[in-house]
N, C-alpha and C positions, 0 to 999 in steps of 0.2 A: 774629417773625423779624427779624433785623437788617436795616436799610434797605440796607446795601451787598450783603449775601447776596442780598436779593431782586432787587436791580438786576442782580447777576451771573447769577442763574439765569434772569431773564426777558429781558434785553437783551445783556449782554455775551458770554454763552456763544455765542449765534447769531452775533454779529458776529465773533467770534474764529474760529468754525468756518468761516465763509465767507471771512475774510481769509486764514487759513492753508490753506484748501482741504482741509479734513478732512471725512470722512463721519461718522466715530464722535464722538459728543459727548464721550466719556470720554477722547479722546486731545487735547483742547485743554488748555492750561495753566491751573492753578488754584493758589490759595493753599494750602500745606501747613501752615506755622506762621510766627509771629512771635516773636522773642526779644527781650525788652527787658532790657538789662543795664547795670549802672553799676559803676565801680571805686571802690573807697574806700581804696586803698593809701595815699593821701595822708595819712589820719589816722595811719597807722603810721609813715610816713616822717616826719612832722613831730615825732614823739616826744611827742605830746600825752599827757595822763595817760589812764589806763584809763577813767576815768569820761567824759572828753570823747570818747574814741574810741567808747564805748558810746552816747552821746548822737548821735554821728554816724550810726552804724548804725541805731539806732532811728528817728531823723527820716527817713533815706533809705528805710528799710523801710516806714515809714507813707506816705511820698509815693508809692513805687512801687505799694503796695497801692491807694492811692486812684486813681492813674492807670490801672492795668491791671484792677483789680478782682479781684486774684488775690494771694495772699501770696508774696512772693519767697523763692527758696532762697538761702542763703549759700553763696558760692563761697570755697574755701580755696586758698592757694598751694600749687602742686605741688612746688616746690624752693625751697630758700633762696638769697636773692640778698643778699649783705652790702652792696652799694652802696645798695640801696633799704631796708635795715634790716628786710627781710622774711625770716621763717624759715618753713620747710615747716610746713603746718597752720594758719598764720595766717589769719583771716578777712580777705579782700581785696576782696570785692565782693558783688553780689546779682544775681540773674537771675530773669526770669519767662518762661515759654513759654507762649504763647496759642495756642489751637486752636479750631476751630469757631466758634460764634456770638460768643464773646468776641473772637476774632481780628478778625472782621469789624467788630465794634463799635469796637474800638481803632483799626483802620486809618481808619474813617470819621471818628472825632474827630480823629485825627492829621492827615489831609488836609484837612478842613473847618475845624477850629478852631485846632489848635496850629501848624501850618507857616505859615499866613498871619499869625500873631502873631510870627514870628521877626523881629528888626530886620534891616533891609537885606537882606532875602530877594529873590534874583534867580532862583530856580529851583533844584531839586535837580540834582545832578551826575549826568549820564547815563552817566558811565563808572565808576560805583561798583558795578558788577556783577562777580561773581567768576568768571565764565566758564562756570558751571553753572546760571545762571538765578536766582541769589540776589542780593539787593540789600541793601546796608548803608548806613546813614546815622547820623550823629551829631548830637545836640542839645547846645549848650554849657550849657544849663540847663533844668531841667524846669519852670520857671515859666511856660513858654508854654502849658502846659496849663490850661485854665480852672478845673479841679477844685482846683488848688493855690492856697491863700490866700498871697499874697506876704509878709504880716505874719508868718506862722509859719515862714518860711524862714529859718534862721539860717546854714546853710552852703549856698553855691551848689554845685550838683552837676550834672554833665553825664550823658548817657545814649547808649547805642549801641542801635540799632534795627535788627535783621536780619530781612528779609522773604524766607522761603524758598518757593519756588515748585515746581511739577512740571514746569515748562519745561525742555527740554533744552538750551536755549541762551539767551544774553542777549537776542537780538533778540525772540524770543517772550515772555520775561519782561517786557521793556520794552513790548511792545504790551499785555499784561495789565495791568500797573501804570498805564499810560497810560489805558486805558479805566476803571480804577478810581479815576482822578482824581489820581494823582500829578503834580505840577507839575514836569516835568524841563525844564531849560534847553535852548534850541534851538542 
């Protein structure tokens, strides 16, 4: 079992139940899923050759697979935008949806290993909740994950991470994520 999942079941669930004043253990907030995505529209925008564009997609796909342990799905443009040189149906990004044990393992590595390696890190923005208990954060490069060999990165790429919870509001979600170890700014 994942270390963070074990901690949630044995310690965090009881603490949250007492803090929120709930009798039913099923009513406390928990993680639903984590979505890791990256946009690769820059390859299309720059007008690089098809071979270079394919290399960027292949490299990003390999890195996301290494980081998440799951093969990413390719996202396509929903409509054409001439200013960005993107047409409907173009491949513009990659995304991975993590659930269950993999989700907890990824969050554990994110909190314990990757976030502390970010340069000039002063804490996560506590106002990045969406009003429904979900939290979003962005990393400017995926080289902060220890699984990625910096020598094999030819294109620096950022990523978005969305943590979806069952909490009904941001305050409960913030409590859950704080107990799970997310380092929010005060």
